[in-house]
Each structure stands twice: as C-alpha cells, then as structure tokens.
N, C-alpha and C positions, 0 to 999 in steps of 0.2 A: 324744399325743407319746411315743416311745420314751425310756427310761432310757437312756442311753449307758453307765452304771455296772454295769448288769446285763449287756451284752455285754463287759464288760472281762474281762480274763485275773485270774487270781488272783495274782500277781505284780505285775501292773499295779495293780491297786486298792491291795495294800500299797505300791506306790512312791508313788505318789499321797498317800496317809493321811501318809506321812512327810514327805515333799515340803513338803505344806499344814503342817504342824505347826512344821517346822525352819525350811526356807526363808524363808516370809513374813516372820515377825520379822527374820529375819538381814536381809534385804533392805530391811525399813523402817528399821534402825538404821544399816546401811551407807551408805543413801541421806541420813540426817540427818547422819551425820559426814562425808562427803563434800562436803555443800553447805556447811556449815561452814568447812570446811577450803580448799575452793576460793573463796571467797569473801574468806577471810583472805589465801590466797596471792596473789589478784589484786590487791587491794588494795595489797599489799607491793611486786609489781612495779609497778603504775603509778606508786606512789610513786618507785621505783629511776629511771624511764624519766624523770619529770619532773625529778629533781633531775640527772640528768645532762644534759637538755635544758638547763636551766638555767645549767650550767656552761659548756656551748659557748655560749650567747648572753653570758655572761660574758667569756668569751675573746675573743668576736668583739669585743665592745666595747672591749674595752684595746687589741685590735689594731688598731681603726678609730682611736682617742685616739693611739697611738701614731706612727702614720702621719700623723696630722693635724700633731702636734706637728712631727715630723721636717719635714715638707713646709711648716710654716709658716714653718721657718729660711730660705727663698727670699724669703718678703715681707718680712722683718724687714732683709735684707741691703740697702744702699740700692745697693751699687756693682752688685748682679746687675742691680736696675732699672733702673743708668743704661746698662749693655750692653745691656740690651734694649732700650732705646729706639733709634729707628732715625737712627742718624747717617750721611748720605751722604755727607758729608765724609769717614771715615774712609779711614785709608791701609790698604794691605796690613799694615804691622806691627802698625796697630792691630788689624787684624781677628785677625790670629793671635794677639796677647797675649789678645784676647779669647777664642779657642778655649782655650787654655790655662787662663785664668782659669775658664771655664766647666766645664772637663775637672777643675780641681781640686775645685771646688764638689763636683761628681758624684763625683769619687773618696770625698771626705770622707762622703758619703752612704752610698754602699757600705759603705765602714770601718762606720760605724755599723750597718748593716742587712746582714751579709752574704749574708742569703738572696735579695738584689736580684739579677736575672738581667741587666736592661739599664735604664739612665737614659736618657730622651730628653726636652730641653727646645726645645719647638717655639713658635718667637716669632709674633707676629701677622702679620708679612711672611713669615712661611712659611720662617724660616730653621731651622735644624736643628741643635743640638749632643747628642751622643750619646755615652756610654760604655756598655761590657759585659764583665761579668767573666770572659766566656768568649771575648772578640775578634770578637763575631757585630757586624757592620756593619750597620745600617738602611737602605733603600731609601728615599728622601726621598718618591717618588713614589708608592710603592707603600704606604705609610703612609698618606698623605695619603685614599688611597681607602676606609681601612678604616672599617667602618660603624659600631663601635666609639667611633671618633674622633668623630663626630659627636653621638653619645650624650654623650661629656664634656662637649663644647663647648656643646649645647644644654640640660644639666641645670640647675636654677635651684640647686643644691648648689654649694659651692666644690670638696669633695672627693668625688670620685665611684670606686666599684671597677665595674670591669666585669664581666662573663660571660666564662667561661674561652674563648681565641680561640687558633688557630693563630699560626705565627709566618710567614706568608708573605711580612712586608716585612722578614725578616731575608737576609742572602747565602747563610746554610747555616742548618740544622737546622729547615727549615720547616717540618717536620710535628710538631715540640714543641708545646705546651700551655701557655697561661700565662694569669693575668689580671691585668688593668693597674690599677694606683691611678692617678688623675689628679688634677692641682690646676692649677685655672685661676688664673693669675695677673692680679693687677691694680696699675695704679699708683695713685699716693695720689688722683687724683683718681676713680678708681673705674672709669677704662679699663681695658678687654681687652688684655693685653700678649703674652699666650701661655699655655701651659701645660706644667706638669711630668709627663711619663709613667714610672712605673715598673713592670716587668715582672716578677712574682714567678713562682712554679713553686707551683698551687695544691694540691701534694700538702703543701706545709711551711704550709699554713695554720694548720691543727690539729695539735699533736702529740699522736700517740695514743700512751697511755699503757698499760703493759701491764694497767692495770686494764681498760681499755675493750675491749683486744683479748681478753679474758679475758670479759667481759660481751658483746663482738660475736660471739665463736666458741659462748656460750652462748645468746643469744637471737637471734642473727642480725641484730642491729639495722645499719640502715643512715643513717646523717647525710649531709643533705643540705643546703648554703647554696645560698640564690638570691638576685636581685635583684628588684626589683619586676615587672621583665616576665618573671619566672618564667626566665629565665636560671641556669644553674650554676654557682658561683664554685668550689664544692668536692664531692665524692662520697668519702665514707669508705672503700667497696668500692675504688676507683682508688686511695687514697691508701695501703691495704693490700696492693695489688699484686692483687685479686682478680680484677679485668676491668680492660679498657683504656679509655680515654677513648673511643675509637669505639665501643665497647659499650655505654658507659653514655649515650653520644648517643643511640645507636639503640633504647635502651628503650623496649618498647612502650605502657605503660602509667606515665603520668603519677602524681607524686604526690597531686595533687587528684583523681585518676580511680581511685585503688584504694579498694578495697570497705570499708567500716567495718567490716564484720562481720568481715573475714577479717585486717584489720592495724588496729593501734593508730597513730594518727598524731598527733604534741605538736608544735605550731607554734608558734615562739616570733618575736619581732622585735627587732631590735637596736634601743638608742635613735637611733642615726643611721646612715644612708647607706639605710637602710630595706630591709635585708638581713632574710630569713626564712632560721631554722633551722628544718628538718624532721628530725624523728625518727621512723622508719617501723621500725615492729616487728610481725610477724607474729605475729597471736595464739597460732599453733601452736608456735612457738617460745619466746615469751615465756611462755606460762602450761603450758610443758611438765612442771613438776611437777605442776600440776592433772591434766594427763592421765596422768601418772604414777601421781596419788593413783587416779585413775579406773580405770587398769587394774588396780592392786593390788586394787581395790574388787571388781572382775569375777572377778579370778584368785580369789579369797577366795571369794566366793558361789560359783563355778562348784567348787573344791575341797570346800567343804560340800555341795553337789548332790550332786558324786560322792560323798563319804564315805556321803550319805543314801541315796545308790542302791546303794552296796555293802553297806551294813549291811539294808537293806530285802532285797535279792537275797539274802544269806547266810540272813537268817531264814526267807524263803519259799523257799529251795531245797530243806526238808526234806518240803515240801508239793508243789512245783512238779515236781521233778527226776522223781521216779518216773512224773508223770504226761507229762513231756515224752518220755521214754525210750519208754514203750508208745506215744506218738504216731508217733515215729520209726519203733519198728520195726512199727508197723501201715501207716505209708507205705511201707515196703521190699517189707510182704508183697504191697501192691497192685501193687507194681513186678515180685514175683517173685523177691525175697528172703525165706526164710524162715529167721527166728533167733529164739531162743529169749531171754528177757529174765532177766536175773539177780534173782534173788528178794533184796529187802533184808531189814533185820531186823525191820522193823516186820510186825506180823499184824493190822493195819488195814484198812479198805475198799479201800484202794488196795492192798495186798498181796496179798489175795484175786483180787482183778480178775487181778494180774499172774502169779497161780498160773494161774488160769482161761485167759488169754492164752497161755500157753507150752502148757498142754496141749492146746488147739487146734490151734498152731502144729506142736506134733511130731506130731499125727494128720496134719496137711495135707501136711506136709511127706515122710513117710513114705508116704504113697500117690502122691505126682508122683515121688518116688524109684524107686518102684516101676516107674512107667508109664514114665519115661523109661530108666531101665535096660535093660526088657523091650525097647523100641524100639531102643536101641543096640546091645544084644547080637542082634538079629534082623536089623539092618542088617549089622553087623559081620559077621555069619555068613554072610550072603547073598553079601557082597563077597570072604569067604573063600573060600567054597564056589565062588566063579566064578574064583579064582586057585588053588584047589589042583583045579579038573577038567583044568587043563592044566600039563602038565609042561613048566616052562620052559627046561629044558637041553635036553630033547627037541625041544621048538619051534624054538629056535635052531639046532640042528642041521639039522632038517629044511628049514627055511628057506635056509640057511646052503650045501648041498646043492641045492636048485630054484636057487639065485642062479647058483651054479657051472655048473650045466648050461645055463643059460639064457647064461651067455658063451660057454661052447665051444661054441654052437648059432649066435653072433652075435646074439643079443636081447640088447644093450646095455639098450634099454628096462626090457623085463623084469626084468632082473637089478637096475636102478637102484631097479624097484620095489618088488621083493623085499627088497632092502637097507634100503629105508625102512621097511617094513612092519615089518622084525624090529625096527628101531630104536624103534619105536613099540610094539611089544608087551614091548620091554624096560623102557621108561619105565612103561609100564600096570600092569606087573605087578610091579614093585621095591617091595621091602618095607621099603626106608630113608626111611620118613616122617619121622623126626625131622631128617633134612638135605635135605629136598626144598626146593628155593628154586624161585622165580620164574622165574630163569633157565631151570632145568631144562624149566618147563611153555612158556616163550617156544620153547625148542628144541622140544620135543614139537610146536606147533602149527607152527612151520616146517618140518617132519618133511611133517607133515599136510599143507599147501598144496603141498610139491613133489611129494608124492604125489599130489595132484589135476591138478597142472599135469601131470604127465605123463599123464594120462587125458583133462585136456581140453585141451590143447596149449596149457600157458602163460595160461588165461583167468581168473587168478587173482595178487591181488600183495597182499602184506603188509607194511605199513609200521610198522616197531617202533620207538616213542619211550618209552622208559621209562628213569628214573634210574637209576645204575648201584646208587646205595642200595636202591633197590625192588626190583631184581633179585636179591640178596645174601638177601632177607627168606625166612623159612620160611612154606611154605603149603602146604595141602592139595594133594593130587594131583587131577588131571584137572578142572580148572575154567576154562581157557582154550579146548582143542582143542573140548568141546562147544559153547562159544557161535560158536566161528567155524564149525563145522559148519552151526549153525542159520542162519548169514548167508548161507552158500555155499547152502543148500537152500532157503531162502525168498526170499534178496535176487538169486539168480544163477537163479533159475526163469523161463522165457521169454525170457532174455534174449541177445544175439549179440556183446556189448560186453564186453571185462575188467571184472572188478570187484575195486575197490580196498578194501581192509580196513586200519583204522588202527588200532594196538593203541598204548596212551598208558598210563603210570602215574606217580604221583608222590607223594609224601610230603608229609603236610599237618602244618600245626603240632601238631595236637591228637594226633601217634602214627598215625593212619589210613592206611592206603594207599589210592588211588582210582583203580582201573583203567577205562578205558574202551574197551570195540572196538566201531567205529563202521565202516558200510560206505556205498556209494552204490547200494546196489539198489533193488529196488522200493519198500522203505519200508512205514511201518505207520503209518495214522491214530492221532491222538492219543485216540479213544474206543477203538480196540482196545488200545493202550497203557495205558489205565487197566483196561482190562476182565482183559489179561495180568497187569498188576501184582498188580490184586487176586485174581485165581487163585493165583498166586504166593505172596501173605501167607497166605493161607488155608489154603492147603495145607501150607504150612510149621509152621503154628499149631493145626493141629488135633490134636487128641490123642482116642485113643492110637494111632489106626491110621495106617499108614504109606503116604501116597500116593505111586504111581509113575504115571509118564507112560506112555499104552497107545499105539502108533503102528503101525500096518499088522499086528496081532497078535502085535507082540513088546515086550518091555522095553526102554526105551532109557534111558540117563543123560542127560537134556536140561537143560534150566532148570531147572526144579522138583527135581531133584535136587540139582544144586549150589545154589541158595537153601537148602535143607534142611539141607545138610552146612555150609553157614555158618552158618546158626543154631546147630544142634547144634555146631559145634568153638569158635565164636568168641562166639556169646550175640547175643541179639534186638538188640543195638546196630549188627549188621554184617548186609549184605544185599546180594540182586543184584536190580536194576531195568532195566525197558526204557525208553527215551526216545525220542521221535519228533523227525526231524531233517527241515529241508528237502528234502534230498536222501536218501533212505537211512534206516536206521534205527540205533539203537545199545543198546548194553548197560555198564550202570554197575555195578561191582561194590565193595565198601568192605569190606574187611579190617584187622585190627590187623596193626601190621610187629611181626615177631617176628625176633630176632637168631640167626642159623645159627649152630648148638651145634658 
C-alpha cells in the first residue's frame, strides 16, 4: 500500500502537520466547553418554559373559579328559581315582568364581567332570556341546533367550558368566534331547570403581558388551551394577531402529533373543567442560544484553521514559491510561451535549477525567433514582390481605358466586368492593412460574385448575415474571397442549377468572431473533411518550411494560405476549418475581434 504522504506536496505536508498540532487540541477543548454550556442553557430554558406553563394553568384555575362563583349566584337566588318554574297561568304582564327581571340579573352579571359578549338563559321548556353587550339578538331555533349546547347539557359537571365556535345563532356578526361558559341550573330537589350560557371572546381568556410577548418573539412559544375532546379554547398566535382563527383551525399538525425531537411540548391540566394547557416550543427557537454557541465555536475553529493555514503557507512559501514559478514557466513553455524566470536571492539548489532553466529558455527562444522571423520576412517579401510587380496607378488607368472603350462600343457587360475587376485589384493591392475591415472583405467578395454572375449568367447567390459590430472589426486581407472561390470551384462543378452561398458572422462572449461560409453545392464527405483539416493543421504547424498549395502548375492563395496567415497573425487559438453539411459544405473561420483604429 502506497503511503499518501510521499505523494503530497511540500506545502500540503507543512499544512497538515500544523493542523494536527494546533487544531486537534482546540477542537477537543471547544467541544467540551460547548457541551457543558449547551446542557446548562437547555436546563435553564426548560425551567423557564415549565414556570411559564404553570403560570398559565394557575390563571386558568382562577378564571374557572371566578366564573363558577359568578354563575352560582343564579342558584342561590330563589326569585330566579321561581321565575324559571313553569307557570301556565302567568299573564302577559307577569311574563313581561319576568323578562325585565331576567334582563336585570343579566345586566348585573355583565357589569361584574365587562368581557362578556352575550348572556343567555335557556329554560327546560325552551324559553330563552338573552342580553348582549353589542345588541346582538340570538335566534332561538338556531341556538337549539348547536352541537356544543348538547355537550353542556350532557356534561356530568355543572360548569362547562366549550371549545371555540362561530356565532351562527346571532342575527349579525355570525362569523365572530367565541367560547361559551355553561352552567346547568337545578331546583332544590335536584331537578334540571335550564342552563346559563355566557359567550366570551377567546382572545381575552389570557392577558398577554409584555414579558410573554417578548418571550414569544424570542422563543416562538405557542400557548394552546383545549378541552377533553381536544377542542381549542385559546390560541396565543390568534390572540396576538399573528394568524386568524380559520388559519388556526386549518393547522396541518395537531399538538399531539408534533415530533418530540423538534418540539418541546409541556402539558398541564387544570384542577377543574378538564382543560389542557399546552406550551409548544420549537427546539430550534427555544435553544437558539445553544445554536449561537455552536456557531461561535465553529467560527473560532475555522478562524484558527485559517490562521494555521496562513502561517504554514507563509513559512512554506520560501521553499514552494520558486518551485511553483518554475512549474508555471515550464507549462507555459509547453504551450509555446518562452519566458525566463527571475532569479531570486537564494543560491541553493533551487536557485541553480532556475538559472539552468533560464539559460535553456533563452537558447530555445532565440532559435525559434530566428526561424519565425525568417519565415515571416520570406512571406512578406513574396507578397510585397507581387504587389510591386504591378504598378497600381498604371493598372487602374489601363482598366479604366478598356472600360470606356467597351462603353463606346456598346459592350455594357464587358464594361461592368472591367469595373468590377478594377475594384477587386484596388482592394487586393491596398496597403492600408491597419484599417482593413471585414466590411471591406464582404464588399470584395460581393464584387467577385457579381463578376462571376456576369460570366455564368447569374448562377451564384451570396447571402450576407453578418452583425454590424463584426463588420467593423479589423482583419487581415484576402480571407473571404478565396473561400468563396473554393466553394464555386468545387461546389458548382457539374451543376446546372444556381449555387447559394451564405456568409454568417457573429461575435461570441469571449471576444472572438465566428465566420461561416456555407454552400448548397456537391458537398464533401466527413472522411474527406477530416483529412483536409488534418493537412491544414500540419501545414500550418510545419516548421521551418513554408507550405504552399500547387494547383495546375501555379501558386494560388487558397485555404492553406489563409489558415497559415491566421495562425501567424493571431496565434494558435484561431483557425480555419472545413465541416460537412447534409447539403453542401462549409468553412468556419475563428479570429479575434479587433477595434478599427
């Protein structure tokens, strides 16, 4: 088994050694401190939640005791018992006095407890006495259909608190939510005579102090009070305005279904009425300080690790930095960039190695520059000789004389051909290479197509789809017309139908221009395409001789010439390639975008 340390870099070995020496003791110490702090904080948080829940239970017991005492006042009043007795011989005036007396009793109860919304007294013979603080009237028939009313009547306890319900038995505000405190009334013999119903706003069941609101916002505590049938009497989120009762009723997860790993659920039961008080606290919120300790601990560890890494990097830089610079220069040399490396102040083995490398790079660079400079001078000399062999001024005047002679003789077609030829000579022999643009190349290619159409009777169509920004880019001359000439020569051979050529050009995000010349001619096979591209690449890279294309015993500036000039002018990242199409063939030229000077 290989030892991984042997293959590690020097900087990595130093860094690992420092990490093991410094970080491991720090991690152990931090974990011990974190665990002790977390346990202490969790215990304190649970104690706080338990005290808060106990206080809520105590408040509910006081609430039940208070309403038990208030409603018992009805039982000790003999007049009320007498009025509830069914007297079939009572006159209308007696019944009116009975209504006034009951309203007086109800008003007295509402004066004692202003939070009461409505008081109803329902007798055994279904007579209804009512009084509301907001003037709401109760529909007797709808009230008798309420399910919670049966719950109060069938309860074994005399005092019952119902779950929240709507006010559908009111003549208005039927969407309001209330809970009802019900007291069954019996005569002295224990017989059932009716029940007293008190509607209350559940939001006022518990007074939310500023301390609770602060704790609720800090720990996201939810207080919920339910009856024995899990009906909700109170929800702290509704009381504080966080959510509505409809949202609370539609809550997906019930209290007893919450995951104990994610929530702390404290359950306490009141002494009377069988109410359950739930305090539901998400562990992530209640114990958020523990998480903060964890984050601080992790942050400290990361800071220490970063400090150790920085120190190890600084200490190893004196060794690894010269080696890395030497590796970088060697990779650049593999890619064709021959740059010497600055020698440092050290005279050790690394300094000697750098000096030998610089000597080698200098010799290789001198040899390559001599070959490249010789080739470029040779090629420029050939092109310059071609240009200087023809006197442009004399050539233009001669062609213009021929064109005028043809016009006088009525040979308009010949005159047009001479005009196009003169325009092409002017573009080909121009010495303004610094301002030569792709737009000029397009015009030169269009002139060539018009000249060929005069010869072949409009058998060629050139469609130009080049972006304006691309047309304004500087470019070396004579890169489009030879490609189009190649398309006509090979794609039109043996055809009797017109040849369509499409020239497209777009600017890519990386600042390169992609030109494509596609035709619908005879086409070329994939194998032939690969072979031609291979020859183009070999001919461009071949050193030191300059490869030229021989065709019918004469030298022509063809695809090889264009590919070679692109490499010499722009570098190895740019190219000319052929590609096969379902119909016809295409040539792709990749060059950099250059702003016009």
